C-alpha positions as CSV (number, residue, x, y, z in Angstrom):
1,M,0.0,0.0,0.0
2,Q,2.9,2.4,0.6
3,G,3.8,2.3,-3.1
4,E,0.2,3.3,-3.9
5,I,0.3,6.3,-1.7
6,S,3.7,7.4,-3.1
7,A,2.4,7.1,-6.6
8,S,-0.6,9.3,-5.9
9,S,1.6,11.8,-4.3
10,S,3.7,11.9,-7.4
11,D,0.6,12.6,-9.5
12,V,0.0,15.7,-7.3
13,E,3.4,17.1,-8.3
14,D,3.3,16.1,-12.0
15,K,-0.2,17.1,-13.1
16,A,-1.4,20.6,-13.8
17,W,-4.9,20.8,-12.1
18,G,-7.7,22.8,-13.7
19,D,-10.2,25.1,-12.3
20,G,-12.4,23.5,-9.6
21,S,-9.8,20.8,-8.7
22,V,-8.8,20.2,-5.2
23,R,-6.3,18.0,-3.3
24,V,-8.3,15.1,-2.0
25,L,-7.3,12.6,0.7
26,L,-9.2,9.3,0.2
27,I,-9.3,7.1,3.2
28,E,-10.9,3.8,2.1
29,G,-10.3,0.3,3.4
30,D,-11.5,-1.6,0.3
31,Q,-8.6,-1.8,-2.2
32,E,-10.7,-2.2,-5.3
33,V,-13.0,0.7,-4.3
34,R,-10.1,2.9,-3.3
35,E,-8.3,2.4,-6.6
36,V,-11.4,2.9,-8.8
37,L,-12.4,6.1,-6.9
38,A,-8.9,7.5,-6.9
39,R,-8.5,6.9,-10.7
40,N,-11.9,8.4,-11.5
41,L,-11.3,11.4,-9.2
42,R,-8.0,12.0,-11.0
43,D,-9.9,11.8,-14.3
44,L,-12.1,14.6,-12.9
45,R,-8.8,16.6,-12.4
46,H,-8.5,16.3,-8.7
47,A,-5.2,15.5,-7.0
48,V,-5.6,12.4,-4.9
49,D,-3.7,10.8,-2.0
50,T,-4.9,7.5,-0.7
51,A,-4.8,5.6,2.6
52,D,-6.0,2.1,3.4
53,C,-6.2,2.5,7.2
54,G,-7.0,5.1,9.9
55,A,-3.4,5.6,11.2
56,R,-2.1,6.3,7.7
57,G,-5.0,8.5,6.9
58,L,-4.6,10.6,10.0
59,A,-0.9,11.0,9.2
60,L,-1.6,12.1,5.7
61,A,-4.3,14.5,6.9
62,V,-1.6,16.3,9.0
63,T,1.4,16.1,6.6
64,G,-0.3,16.0,3.1
65,N,-2.2,19.3,3.3
66,P,-5.4,18.0,1.7
67,E,-8.2,20.4,0.9
68,F,-10.9,17.7,1.2
69,I,-11.0,14.4,3.1
70,I,-13.2,11.4,2.0
71,L,-13.5,9.1,4.9
72,D,-14.8,5.5,4.9
73,L,-16.4,5.1,8.3
74,G,-16.2,1.3,8.0
75,L,-12.4,0.9,8.1
76,P,-11.1,-2.3,9.7
77,G,-9.6,-2.2,13.1
78,L,-10.7,1.3,14.0
79,D,-14.2,2.8,14.7
80,G,-14.9,5.3,12.0
81,I,-16.5,7.7,14.4
82,D,-13.4,7.8,16.5
83,L,-11.3,8.5,13.5
84,L,-13.7,11.2,12.4
85,K,-13.2,12.9,15.8
86,A,-9.5,12.6,15.5
87,L,-9.4,14.1,12.0
88,R,-11.7,16.9,13.0
89,S,-9.4,17.8,16.0
90,A,-6.4,17.7,13.7
91,T,-7.7,19.7,10.7
92,R,-10.6,22.0,9.7
93,V,-10.7,20.9,6.0
94,P,-14.1,19.6,4.8
95,I,-14.7,15.9,5.4
96,I,-17.1,13.8,3.4
97,A,-18.0,10.6,5.4
98,A,-19.1,7.4,3.6
99,T,-20.9,4.6,5.4
100,D,-22.7,1.4,4.5
101,R,-25.0,1.8,7.5
102,Q,-28.5,3.0,6.7
103,A,-29.3,4.0,10.2
104,E,-30.2,7.7,10.4
105,A,-28.9,8.0,13.9
106,Y,-25.4,6.9,12.8
107,I,-25.4,9.4,9.9
108,V,-26.6,12.2,12.2
109,R,-23.9,11.3,14.7
110,A,-21.2,11.6,12.0
111,L,-22.6,15.0,10.9
112,E,-22.7,16.2,14.5
113,L,-19.1,15.2,15.1
114,G,-17.8,17.4,12.2
115,A,-18.5,15.7,8.9
116,D,-19.4,18.3,6.4
117,D,-21.4,15.8,4.3
118,C,-22.3,12.1,4.6
119,T,-23.1,9.6,1.8
120,T,-24.1,6.0,1.9
121,K,-22.1,3.3,0.0
122,P,-21.8,2.4,-2.8
123,Y,-20.9,5.8,-4.2
124,S,-19.2,7.1,-7.3
125,A,-16.5,9.6,-8.0
126,T,-19.1,11.7,-10.0
127,L,-21.2,12.0,-6.8
128,L,-18.2,12.9,-4.7
129,H,-17.1,15.5,-7.3
130,A,-20.6,17.1,-7.1
131,R,-20.5,17.2,-3.4
132,I,-17.0,18.7,-3.3
133,N,-18.1,21.4,-5.6
134,A,-21.2,22.1,-3.5
135,I,-19.2,22.4,-0.3
136,S,-16.6,24.6,-2.1
137,R,-19.4,27.0,-3.1
138,R,-20.6,27.2,0.5
139,C,-17.0,27.8,1.7
140,K,-16.4,30.5,-0.9
141,L,-19.6,32.3,0.2
142,A,-18.6,32.2,3.8
143,E,-15.2,33.8,2.9
144,H,-17.0,36.9,1.9
145,Q,-19.2,37.1,5.0
146,K,-17.6,37.3,8.4
147,E,-20.7,37.9,10.4
148,L,-24.5,37.5,10.1
149,R,-27.0,39.2,12.3
150,V,-30.8,39.0,12.7
151,G,-32.4,40.6,15.7
152,G,-30.3,39.6,18.8
153,L,-28.9,36.6,16.9
154,T,-25.3,36.9,15.7
155,M,-23.3,34.3,13.7
156,D,-19.5,34.7,13.7
157,L,-18.7,32.7,10.6
158,L,-14.9,32.9,11.0
159,G,-14.9,32.0,14.7
160,H,-17.7,29.4,14.2
161,V,-19.7,30.7,17.1
162,A,-23.2,32.0,17.5
163,F,-24.5,34.5,20.1
164,L,-28.0,35.1,21.3
165,G,-27.7,38.6,22.8
166,A,-24.5,38.3,24.9
167,R,-24.9,34.6,25.4
168,S,-22.7,32.2,23.4
169,M,-24.7,29.3,22.0
170,R,-23.0,25.9,22.2
171,L,-24.0,24.6,18.8
172,R,-22.7,21.4,17.3
173,P,-21.2,21.7,13.8
174,M,-24.3,20.8,11.8
175,E,-26.5,22.9,14.0
176,F,-24.2,25.9,13.3
177,R,-24.3,25.3,9.6
178,L,-28.1,25.0,9.5
179,L,-28.6,28.1,11.6
180,A,-26.1,30.1,9.5
181,Y,-27.9,29.1,6.3
182,L,-31.2,30.2,7.8
183,V,-29.8,33.5,9.0
184,A,-28.2,34.1,5.6
185,N,-31.7,33.6,4.1
186,A,-33.6,35.5,6.7
187,G,-37.1,36.5,5.7
188,R,-37.4,33.9,3.0
189,V,-39.2,30.6,3.3
190,V,-36.7,27.7,2.9
191,S,-37.9,24.2,2.1
192,K,-36.6,21.1,3.8
193,R,-35.5,19.9,0.4
194,E,-33.4,23.0,0.0
195,L,-31.9,22.6,3.4
196,R,-31.0,18.9,2.6
197,A,-29.3,20.0,-0.6
198,E,-27.5,23.2,0.6
199,V,-26.7,22.3,4.3
200,W,-26.3,18.6,4.2
201,G,-25.6,18.3,0.5
202,D,-27.2,14.8,0.5
203,D,-30.8,14.0,-0.5
204,F,-30.2,10.3,0.3
205,A,-28.6,10.1,3.8
206,C,-30.5,13.1,5.1
207,T,-34.3,12.9,5.4
208,D,-37.0,15.4,6.3
209,R,-37.0,13.8,9.8
210,T,-33.3,14.7,10.1
211,V,-34.0,18.3,9.3
212,A,-36.9,18.4,11.7
213,V,-34.8,17.1,14.6
214,H,-32.1,19.6,14.0
215,L,-34.7,22.4,13.8
216,C,-36.1,21.2,17.1
217,W,-32.6,21.4,18.7
218,L,-32.1,24.9,17.3
219,R,-35.4,26.0,18.8
220,R,-34.2,24.8,22.2
221,H,-31.0,26.9,21.8
222,L,-33.1,29.9,20.8
223,G,-35.4,29.5,23.8
224,E,-38.5,28.9,21.7
225,S,-40.8,26.1,20.5
226,A,-42.7,25.3,17.4
227,A,-45.9,26.3,19.2
228,D,-44.4,29.6,20.4
229,P,-41.8,30.6,17.9
230,R,-39.5,33.7,18.2
231,Y,-37.0,33.2,15.3
232,L,-38.0,30.0,13.5
233,H,-41.5,30.1,11.9
234,T,-43.0,27.1,10.2
235,V,-44.9,27.7,7.0
236,R,-47.0,24.6,6.7
237,G,-46.5,22.7,3.5
238,V,-43.7,25.0,2.4
239,G,-40.8,25.2,4.9
240,I,-39.2,27.3,7.6
241,K,-38.6,31.0,7.7
242,L,-36.2,32.8,10.1
243,M,-37.3,36.3,11.2
244,A,-36.3,38.7,13.9
245,P,-38.6,38.5,16.9
246,R,-41.5,41.0,16.9
247,Q,-40.9,43.8,19.5
């Protein structure tokens, strides 16, 4: 496997990558899947380093300067969630987690622990390419906005912290991304389908129930309920609208 990693690193140096290409670290335990995905991602003009185990993946995440990490949560010998937590503590680059588990709770757990997107296996390089582009667009938008504010709610996008008045809100990563998207679109009704596409980037792993649960958690942080809303207003049959509280 070491020769495979060295070869992919050489590709990074030798190939001139076009617009929209990124340096990807692919951590995948299945050799056949890893080789096919790496080859197809390179065909899509991405630079690719590969790792077949968690330890090697974590090392390359620190030393290889990837711009995106694709993480197989089913790696042998190491719990994928534990590796996700280790990666998130070591780097802030976007992570796309892949799992063959269909359980919604497991996918939600991965998103809460810092995965920027989650897909179920089997998956293709074309799908990964689309998700990389979607996350890149969101990151570029955030670069031009340092702070969002609606009423007494403030989102510090660079510091990745939210304030309700003077109180810091202890939001998990996906809660923060969801609230930031709603604040950025304040005054407009946003459908759950749009939230799945723009916040989760995944119409398959994320369901309307997943969105509803996260909205419920946000309401708790905001000191409100669906029956007595302050910021988050449900428009039945359409979606959710964030508005400043009425004085």
